[in-house]
C-alpha positions in Angstrom: 0.0 0.0 0.0 1.3 3.4 -0.9 1.5 6.2 1.7 -0.1 9.5 1.0 2.6 12.2 1.4 0.9 15.4 0.3 -2.6 16.5 -0.4 -4.0 19.6 -2.2 -7.4 21.0 -1.3 -9.3 23.8 -2.9 -9.6 26.9 -0.7 -11.1 29.6 -3.0 -12.4 33.0 -2.1 -14.4 35.4 -4.2 -11.2 37.3 -5.3 -8.6 34.6 -5.4 -8.2 31.1 -6.7 -6.2 29.2 -4.1 -5.3 25.8 -2.7 -3.7 24.6 0.4 -0.9 22.1 0.2 -1.2 19.8 3.2 1.2 17.2 4.7 0.2 13.6 5.5 -1.3 14.8 8.8 -3.4 17.5 7.1 -1.2 20.3 8.4 -0.8 23.3 5.9 2.6 23.5 4.3 1.8 26.2 1.8 -1.0 28.4 0.3 -1.0 28.7 -3.5 -2.8 31.8 -4.6 -3.8 33.5 -7.9 -6.2 36.4 -8.5 -9.4 35.5 -10.3 -9.9 38.7 -12.3 -6.5 39.1 -14.0 -5.3 38.7 -17.6 -1.8 37.4 -16.6 -1.1 34.1 -15.0 0.9 34.9 -11.9 0.7 32.8 -8.8 2.3 33.3 -5.3 3.0 30.6 -2.8 3.1 31.4 0.9 4.2 29.5 4.1 1.4 27.6 5.8 -1.9 29.5 5.9 -0.3 32.9 5.5 -0.9 35.4 2.7 1.5 38.0 3.9 4.2 39.2 1.6 6.8 38.5 4.3 5.8 34.8 4.2 6.0 34.4 0.4 8.2 31.5 -0.7 8.1 31.9 -4.5 6.1 33.2 -7.4 5.4 31.6 -10.8 4.5 33.5 -14.0 3.6 32.1 -17.4 6.0 33.5 -20.1 3.4 33.8 -22.8 -0.4 33.5 -22.2 -1.1 32.6 -25.9 1.6 30.0 -26.5 0.7 26.3 -26.9 3.7 25.4 -24.8 3.8 25.5 -21.1 6.7 27.8 -20.2 6.7 29.1 -16.7 9.3 31.2 -14.8 9.6 30.5 -11.1 11.3 33.1 -8.9 12.2 32.7 -5.2 10.8 35.4 -2.9 14.3 36.4 -1.5 15.5 37.7 -4.9 16.4 41.3 -5.1 15.9 41.5 -8.9 13.2 39.6 -10.7 14.6 39.8 -14.2 16.1 36.3 -13.9 14.1 33.4 -12.7 15.4 30.6 -10.4 13.5 27.7 -12.0 11.8 27.1 -15.4 9.0 24.8 -16.4 9.1 23.7 -20.0 6.9 21.4 -22.0 3.3 21.0 -23.0 0.8 20.3 -20.2 -2.0 19.4 -22.6 0.2 16.7 -24.1 1.2 15.5 -20.6 5.0 16.1 -20.6 6.8 18.8 -18.5 10.3 19.2 -17.2 11.3 21.5 -14.4 14.8 23.0 -14.5 16.9 24.8 -12.0 18.3 28.0 -13.7 22.0 27.8 -13.1 25.0 27.8 -15.4 24.0 24.3 -16.7 20.2 24.5 -16.4 19.9 21.4 -14.3 16.7 19.3 -14.6 15.1 18.7 -11.2 11.9 16.9 -12.1 9.9 15.3 -14.9 6.2 15.0 -15.1 4.4 12.6 -17.5 0.7 12.0 -17.9 -0.4 8.4 -17.2 -2.1 7.6 -20.4 -4.2 4.9 -18.7 -5.8 7.6 -16.7 -6.3 11.2 -17.7 -6.0 12.3 -14.1 -2.9 10.5 -12.9 0.7 11.6 -13.5 4.1 10.0 -13.0 6.6 12.4 -11.5 10.3 11.7 -11.3 11.9 14.0 -8.7 15.6 14.1 -8.7 17.8 13.9 -5.6 17.8 16.8 -3.1 14.5 18.3 -4.5 11.6 19.1 -2.3 8.4 17.0 -3.1 6.2 19.8 -1.8 7.9 22.3 -4.2 7.2 20.1 -7.2 3.6 19.4 -6.1 3.0 23.1 -5.8 4.4 23.7 -9.3 2.2 21.0 -10.8 -0.9 22.5 -9.2 0.0 26.0 -10.4 0.7 24.8 -14.0 -2.7 23.0 -14.0 -4.4 26.2 -12.7 -2.7 28.3 -15.4 -3.5 25.9 -18.2 -7.1 25.1 -17.1 -8.3 28.3 -15.3 -11.9 27.4 -15.8 -11.5 23.9 -14.4 -10.3 24.6 -10.9 -11.7 21.3 -9.6 -9.6 19.4 -12.1 -6.4 21.0 -10.8 -7.3 20.2 -7.3 -7.9 16.6 -8.3 -4.9 16.3 -10.6 -2.6 17.0 -7.6 -4.9 15.6 -5.1 -2.4 13.2 -3.5 1.2 12.4 -3.9 2.2 8.9 -2.9 5.8 7.7 -2.7 7.1 5.2 -5.1 10.8 4.6 -4.6 13.4 7.1 -3.5 12.9 9.8 -6.0 9.7 9.0 -7.8 6.1 9.9 -7.0 2.7 9.1 -8.5 0.1 11.8 -8.4 -3.4 10.3 -7.9 -6.8 11.8 -7.7 -8.1 12.5 -4.3 
């Protein structure tokens, strides 16, 4: 039997689309938040239940709203300048293949996401060593929210639960 490691639950308000990332004991790890009435896809992630700027962990912005590709820049909150991102997400969400890269001199891959073609709602995620599962889960939920803004329930289900499979692999299952 696989152990549930993380869960994402919808926690919307009238002005914001948001989810809570919870640990295996249902304790909040992070709040993922986007404004409902905006033309750009920008999400902010905060520690625990907070929504204070001082508790922001990172932000994610889609490079081009009209592109068929899923290209997202991720910037850590402690950056002084926001012209260079810390991580990049590249691929095509609708085709079920994404890669997450750390932006350094070599652009190191930190995770791979592939849709499970036996189920439209399950994904196989390979998370490389020394990468936080919660960070990758938050990025997957954000990408789904960016790519399917009218299907908020789908995103919450798509990253409903992460169960461990091996040292650096995870399977994302519907809750």
